C-alpha positions as CSV (number, residue, x, y, z in Angstrom):
1,M,21.4,-26.7,-29.2
2,E,24.9,-27.5,-30.5
3,A,25.1,-26.6,-34.1
4,S,27.5,-29.2,-35.4
5,L,27.4,-32.8,-36.6
6,S,30.1,-35.5,-36.4
7,L,31.4,-35.0,-39.9
8,K,34.9,-36.0,-40.9
9,G,37.3,-33.4,-42.3
10,A,40.6,-33.9,-44.2
11,N,42.4,-35.0,-41.1
12,D,39.6,-37.3,-39.9
13,V,38.6,-34.8,-37.2
14,S,35.0,-34.0,-36.4
15,V,34.2,-30.6,-37.9
16,S,31.1,-28.5,-38.4
17,L,29.7,-28.1,-41.9
18,Y,30.5,-24.4,-41.9
19,R,34.2,-25.1,-41.3
20,K,34.3,-28.0,-43.7
21,Y,32.8,-26.0,-46.5
22,R,34.5,-22.6,-45.9
23,P,35.5,-21.3,-49.3
24,Q,39.0,-22.4,-50.2
25,V,39.2,-20.6,-53.6
26,F,37.6,-17.4,-54.9
27,D,35.2,-19.4,-57.2
28,D,33.7,-21.0,-54.0
29,V,32.6,-17.6,-52.6
30,A,28.8,-17.3,-52.7
31,G,26.9,-14.1,-53.4
32,Q,29.9,-11.6,-53.4
33,G,30.6,-11.4,-57.2
34,I,31.7,-7.8,-57.1
35,V,34.0,-8.3,-54.2
36,V,35.6,-11.3,-55.9
37,D,36.0,-9.4,-59.2
38,V,37.7,-6.5,-57.5
39,L,40.2,-8.7,-55.7
40,R,40.7,-11.0,-58.7
41,T,41.6,-8.0,-60.9
42,A,44.0,-6.6,-58.3
43,L,45.8,-9.9,-58.0
44,Q,46.1,-10.4,-61.7
45,R,47.4,-6.9,-62.3
46,K,49.6,-7.2,-59.2
47,R,48.1,-4.0,-57.8
48,V,47.1,-5.1,-54.4
49,G,46.6,-2.3,-51.9
50,H,48.5,-2.0,-48.6
51,A,45.2,-1.9,-46.5
52,Y,41.6,-3.0,-47.0
53,L,38.5,-2.4,-45.1
54,F,35.9,-5.2,-45.5
55,S,32.5,-4.1,-44.2
56,G,29.2,-5.9,-44.3
57,P,26.6,-7.8,-42.2
58,R,27.6,-10.9,-40.1
59,G,28.1,-14.2,-41.9
60,C,28.6,-12.8,-45.4
61,G,32.1,-14.0,-45.9
62,K,34.4,-11.1,-44.8
63,T,36.9,-13.2,-42.9
64,S,36.8,-16.1,-45.4
65,V,37.6,-13.7,-48.2
66,A,40.4,-12.1,-46.1
67,R,42.0,-15.6,-45.7
68,L,41.6,-16.3,-49.4
69,L,43.4,-13.1,-50.2
70,A,46.2,-14.1,-47.8
71,K,46.4,-17.5,-49.5
72,A,46.5,-15.9,-53.0
73,L,49.3,-13.5,-52.1
74,N,51.5,-16.2,-50.5
75,C,50.7,-19.1,-52.8
76,T,53.7,-20.5,-54.6
77,D,51.7,-22.0,-57.4
78,L,49.0,-19.4,-58.2
79,R,46.5,-20.4,-60.8
80,D,45.3,-17.9,-63.5
81,G,47.0,-15.2,-61.6
82,Y,44.6,-15.1,-58.7
83,E,43.4,-18.5,-57.5
84,P,45.4,-20.2,-54.7
85,C,46.5,-23.8,-55.4
86,C,45.5,-25.0,-51.9
87,Q,48.3,-27.6,-52.1
88,C,51.6,-25.7,-51.4
89,D,53.0,-25.4,-47.9
90,N,51.8,-21.7,-47.6
91,C,48.3,-22.5,-48.6
92,R,48.0,-25.5,-46.3
93,A,49.4,-23.5,-43.4
94,I,47.0,-20.7,-43.9
95,T,44.0,-23.1,-44.3
96,S,44.9,-24.8,-41.0
97,G,45.5,-21.5,-39.2
98,E,49.2,-22.4,-38.6
99,S,50.9,-19.8,-40.8
100,L,53.2,-17.5,-38.8
101,D,52.8,-14.9,-41.6
102,V,49.1,-14.5,-41.4
103,V,48.0,-13.0,-38.0
104,E,44.3,-12.9,-37.1
105,I,43.4,-10.5,-34.3
106,D,40.0,-10.2,-32.6
107,G,39.4,-6.5,-32.3
108,A,36.8,-7.0,-29.6
109,S,39.1,-8.7,-27.1
110,N,42.4,-7.0,-28.2
111,N,41.1,-3.4,-28.4
112,G,43.6,-1.5,-26.2
113,V,46.5,0.6,-27.2
114,E,49.0,-1.8,-25.7
115,E,47.9,-4.6,-28.0
116,I,48.3,-2.4,-31.0
117,R,51.7,-1.2,-29.9
118,E,52.7,-4.9,-29.6
119,L,51.5,-5.5,-33.1
120,K,53.5,-2.5,-34.4
121,S,56.6,-3.9,-32.8
122,H,56.4,-7.0,-35.0
123,V,55.3,-5.3,-38.2
124,A,58.8,-4.4,-39.4
125,L,60.0,-8.0,-39.1
126,S,60.3,-9.9,-42.4
127,P,57.9,-12.8,-43.1
128,F,59.0,-16.2,-41.9
129,A,58.2,-18.3,-44.9
130,S,56.1,-16.3,-47.2
131,Q,56.2,-13.3,-49.5
132,W,53.7,-11.3,-47.5
133,K,52.9,-10.8,-43.9
134,I,49.2,-10.2,-43.4
135,Y,47.3,-8.9,-40.5
136,I,43.5,-9.6,-40.3
137,I,41.8,-7.5,-37.6
138,D,38.2,-8.7,-37.2
139,E,35.6,-6.4,-35.5
140,V,38.0,-3.6,-35.9
141,H,35.3,-1.0,-34.9
142,M,35.7,-2.3,-31.3
143,L,39.2,-0.8,-31.0
144,S,39.5,2.1,-28.6
145,I,40.3,5.6,-30.0
146,A,43.8,5.4,-28.5
147,A,44.3,2.1,-30.3
148,F,43.1,3.5,-33.6
149,N,45.5,6.5,-33.2
150,A,48.4,4.1,-32.5
151,L,47.6,2.1,-35.6
152,L,47.2,5.2,-37.9
153,K,50.9,5.7,-38.9
154,T,51.6,2.0,-39.4
155,L,48.4,1.7,-41.5
156,E,49.4,4.6,-43.7
157,E,53.0,3.5,-44.4
158,P,53.5,-0.2,-43.7
159,P,56.5,-2.1,-44.9
160,S,56.3,-3.2,-48.5
161,F,55.6,-6.8,-47.5
162,V,52.8,-6.0,-45.1
163,L,49.1,-6.0,-45.8
164,F,46.3,-5.0,-43.4
165,I,42.8,-6.4,-43.8
166,L,40.3,-4.8,-41.4
167,A,36.8,-6.4,-41.1
168,T,33.8,-4.8,-39.5
169,T,30.0,-5.0,-39.4
170,E,29.8,-1.3,-38.5
171,P,32.0,0.7,-40.7
172,Q,30.5,4.0,-39.5
173,K,32.2,3.4,-36.2
174,V,35.6,3.2,-37.8
175,P,37.3,6.7,-37.7
176,V,37.4,8.4,-41.0
177,T,41.2,8.8,-40.6
178,I,41.4,4.9,-40.7
179,R,38.8,4.5,-43.5
180,S,40.6,7.0,-45.7
181,R,43.8,5.0,-45.6
182,C,42.1,1.8,-46.7
183,Q,40.5,0.5,-49.8
184,H,36.9,0.1,-48.6
185,I,35.2,-3.0,-50.1
186,P,31.6,-3.4,-49.0
187,F,30.1,-6.9,-48.7
188,R,26.3,-7.3,-49.1
189,R,23.8,-9.7,-47.7
190,I,23.8,-12.9,-49.7
191,E,20.7,-13.4,-51.8
192,L,18.2,-16.1,-50.8
193,E,18.8,-18.0,-54.1
194,D,22.6,-18.0,-53.6
195,I,22.2,-19.4,-50.0
196,A,19.7,-22.0,-51.0
197,R,22.0,-23.1,-53.9
198,T,25.0,-23.4,-51.6
199,L,23.0,-25.4,-49.0
200,G,21.9,-27.7,-51.8
201,T,25.5,-28.2,-52.9
202,I,26.6,-29.1,-49.4
203,A,23.7,-31.5,-49.0
204,A,24.5,-33.2,-52.3
205,K,28.2,-33.6,-51.3
206,E,27.2,-35.0,-47.9
207,N,24.5,-37.3,-49.5
208,I,21.8,-35.7,-47.3
209,P,18.2,-36.0,-48.5
210,W,16.5,-32.6,-48.7
211,E,13.3,-30.8,-49.7
212,D,13.8,-27.7,-51.8
213,E,11.3,-25.7,-49.7
214,A,13.2,-26.6,-46.5
215,L,16.4,-25.2,-48.0
216,R,14.6,-22.0,-49.1
217,E,13.1,-21.6,-45.7
218,I,16.4,-21.9,-44.0
219,A,17.9,-19.4,-46.5
220,R,15.0,-17.1,-45.8
221,Q,15.4,-17.3,-42.0
222,S,19.2,-16.7,-42.2
223,D,18.6,-13.1,-43.2
224,G,21.4,-13.1,-45.8
225,A,24.1,-14.7,-43.6
226,L,25.4,-17.9,-45.1
227,R,27.2,-18.8,-41.9
228,D,23.9,-18.7,-40.0
229,A,22.2,-20.7,-42.7
230,I,24.7,-23.5,-42.5
231,S,24.4,-23.6,-38.7
232,M,20.6,-23.7,-39.1
233,M,21.0,-26.5,-41.6
234,E,23.0,-28.6,-39.1
235,Q,20.4,-28.1,-36.4
236,T,17.6,-29.1,-38.9
237,L,19.5,-32.2,-39.7
238,A,19.7,-33.1,-36.0
239,L,15.9,-32.6,-35.6
240,G,15.1,-34.3,-38.9
241,G,17.1,-37.5,-38.3
242,G,19.7,-36.7,-40.9
243,E,17.2,-35.3,-43.5
244,L,16.3,-31.7,-44.4
245,T,12.5,-31.6,-44.3
246,M,10.0,-28.8,-43.8
247,T,8.7,-30.7,-40.7
248,A,12.2,-30.4,-39.1
249,V,12.5,-26.7,-40.2
250,D,9.1,-25.9,-38.6
251,R,10.2,-27.6,-35.4
252,L,13.5,-25.6,-35.4
253,F,11.9,-22.2,-35.9
254,G,8.8,-22.9,-33.8
255,G,6.5,-21.6,-36.5
256,G,6.8,-18.3,-38.3
257,T,7.9,-20.0,-41.5
258,S,6.8,-18.5,-44.8
259,A,4.0,-21.0,-45.1
260,D,2.7,-20.0,-41.6
261,L,2.7,-16.3,-42.5
262,E,1.0,-17.0,-45.8
263,E,-1.7,-18.9,-44.0
264,W,-2.1,-16.0,-41.5
265,I,-2.5,-13.4,-44.2
266,G,-5.1,-15.6,-45.9
267,A,-7.1,-15.6,-42.7
268,L,-7.3,-11.8,-42.5
269,K,-10.3,-9.6,-43.3
270,K,-12.8,-12.4,-42.5
271,G,-14.1,-11.3,-39.2
272,S,-13.0,-14.4,-37.3
273,P,-10.6,-14.9,-34.3
274,R,-8.4,-17.2,-36.4
275,P,-5.6,-14.7,-37.1
276,L,-5.3,-13.9,-33.4
277,L,-5.3,-17.6,-32.5
278,M,-2.8,-18.4,-35.2
279,M,-0.4,-15.7,-34.1
280,E,-0.7,-16.8,-30.4
281,E,0.0,-20.4,-31.6
282,M,3.1,-19.3,-33.6
283,F,4.6,-17.5,-30.6
284,G,3.6,-20.4,-28.3
285,R,5.7,-22.6,-30.5
286,G,8.7,-20.3,-30.1
287,A,8.5,-18.1,-33.3
288,S,10.6,-15.0,-33.2
289,P,8.6,-11.8,-33.2
290,Q,11.3,-10.1,-35.2
291,R,11.3,-12.7,-37.9
292,V,7.5,-12.8,-38.0
293,V,7.2,-9.0,-38.5
294,E,10.0,-8.8,-41.1
295,G,8.6,-11.8,-42.9
296,L,5.1,-10.2,-43.0
297,F,6.6,-7.0,-44.3
298,L,8.2,-8.8,-47.3
299,L,5.0,-10.7,-48.0
300,F,2.9,-7.6,-48.1
301,R,5.5,-5.9,-50.2
302,N,5.4,-8.7,-52.7
303,L,1.6,-8.8,-52.6
304,L,1.4,-5.1,-53.4
305,A,3.9,-5.5,-56.3
306,V,1.9,-8.5,-57.8
307,R,-1.4,-6.7,-57.2
308,R,-0.2,-3.6,-59.1
309,W,2.0,-5.0,-61.9
310,G,1.0,-8.7,-62.1
311,K,2.9,-11.4,-64.0
312,P,6.1,-9.4,-64.9
313,V,6.8,-8.8,-61.2
314,L,5.8,-12.3,-60.3
315,D,8.4,-13.6,-62.8
316,A,11.1,-11.2,-61.6
317,L,10.8,-12.1,-57.9
318,A,12.9,-15.1,-56.7
319,L,9.9,-17.2,-55.7
320,S,9.2,-20.9,-55.5
321,E,6.3,-22.3,-57.4
322,G,4.3,-22.5,-54.2
323,E,4.9,-18.9,-53.5
324,K,3.9,-17.9,-57.0
325,V,0.6,-19.7,-56.5
326,F,0.0,-17.9,-53.1
327,F,0.7,-14.4,-54.5
328,T,-1.4,-15.1,-57.6
329,E,-4.4,-16.3,-55.6
330,E,-4.1,-13.9,-52.7
331,S,-3.4,-10.6,-54.3
332,P,-6.8,-10.0,-55.9
333,R,-8.4,-10.2,-52.5
334,W,-6.7,-7.0,-51.4
335,R,-6.9,-3.3,-52.5
336,E,-3.6,-1.6,-53.1
337,E,-4.2,0.9,-50.3
338,E,-4.8,-1.9,-47.9
339,L,-1.5,-3.5,-48.8
340,S,0.3,-0.2,-48.6
341,A,-1.2,0.3,-45.1
342,M,-0.1,-3.1,-44.0
343,M,3.4,-2.5,-45.3
344,L,3.5,0.8,-43.3
345,F,2.1,-0.9,-40.3
346,T,4.7,-3.7,-40.2
347,S,7.6,-1.4,-41.1
348,K,6.8,0.6,-37.9
349,L,6.7,-2.6,-35.9
350,I,10.2,-3.7,-37.0
351,P,12.2,-1.4,-34.8
352,Q,9.9,-2.1,-31.9
353,V,10.3,-5.9,-32.1
354,R,14.1,-5.4,-32.4
355,L,14.0,-3.6,-29.1
356,G,12.1,-6.4,-27.5
357,L,8.3,-5.8,-28.0
358,R,6.5,-8.6,-26.2
359,S,4.8,-11.3,-28.3
360,D,1.5,-10.9,-26.6
361,V,1.5,-7.1,-27.3
362,L,2.4,-7.8,-30.9
363,S,-0.4,-10.4,-31.4
364,G,-2.8,-7.8,-29.9
365,L,-1.7,-5.1,-32.3
366,M,-2.1,-7.6,-35.2
367,A,-5.6,-8.5,-34.1
368,A,-6.5,-4.8,-33.8
369,K,-5.2,-4.2,-37.4
370,D,-7.3,-7.2,-38.6
371,S,-10.4,-5.7,-37.0
372,E,-9.7,-2.4,-38.7
373,L,-9.3,-4.2,-42.1
374,T,-12.6,-6.1,-41.5
375,L,-14.5,-3.0,-40.7
376,S,-13.1,-1.2,-43.7
377,E,-14.6,-3.9,-45.9
378,R,-18.2,-3.5,-44.6
379,P,-19.1,-0.1,-46.1
380,S,-17.9,-1.3,-49.6
381,A,-20.0,-4.5,-49.1
382,A,-23.1,-2.5,-48.1
383,H,-22.6,-0.2,-51.1
384,E,-22.3,-3.1,-53.5
385,G,-25.6,-4.6,-52.0
386,T,-27.4,-1.3,-52.5
387,A,-26.2,-1.0,-56.0
388,A,-27.3,-4.6,-56.8
389,A,-30.8,-3.9,-55.4
390,A,-31.1,-0.8,-57.5
């Protein structure tokens, strides 16, 4: 499904929500407070390094922050010593991708030594219209060893007006000789609350009706990637007739939402076929086995925490009111050792589903685990009955 809507941008061109709401100033960056603080301080003190390595999961803002840093360095009317004005010619050119002094390179498709040698041949040339010439190399871990070796000397001693920003999702694949010549700034997965808040801000600006739980579920399914969350939001709008509702979210994800998983957990340990049938139904509607297992792991983790420590943990977790009700009512039904066992069970399934474990095999394993839980309840029930008779 095409993940974009016919929204009008500044030049009256149809753009996706993600492009329309890409951060334009540092204060717009969601969920990367430490990263922003480091770069803000470097800009204010005029102590920007000659090379940075931005690492972190997909969709967490690495490229957006790289462009922001480029704008801040070349802005002719910098605000507060770090915030680009977004109005000067340099800012506008960088925002539109037309600046000749900010070069973005896809490391996956330009990963050979010849491409890096061509880059090196232009590095010494002075900027066309800006103070800095900035090279942003995305997916840098995809460069060949020969390409890394060719880049090494230039990265170590670039001209005074050149800045390199390397971005990667897999920093361990970047040679240590490259990493040691860069300031490494790790990005983290964006918290659910930050993503949900950003989605709400976008919806409000676009005059889109929304349900809070729908935004939270989209944020939960995005796995910390704001870019993915906004794409999911657009698809939900298409399914929901321009509204963000849980009905549309459920259609998009084909089941496997937090509400589905909570209902499945509530059906366990009762000796009925319902958990098996519910799991089959979720997968029949298109639920992702990986998201189901990862979601169950988190639910069992939270159940164990609430079962053991109660209200202090409940208040500390980023939960909706509905989720708080679920954990409060469900946790007394479980023993701590059962919840620990379910956490261990689902944690062992996570690598298997990531490698493609079939949904029917997964539902069978889940049914077997439910039978094991049900059988473990019977001796304690019999013991209680004997004690009562005595």
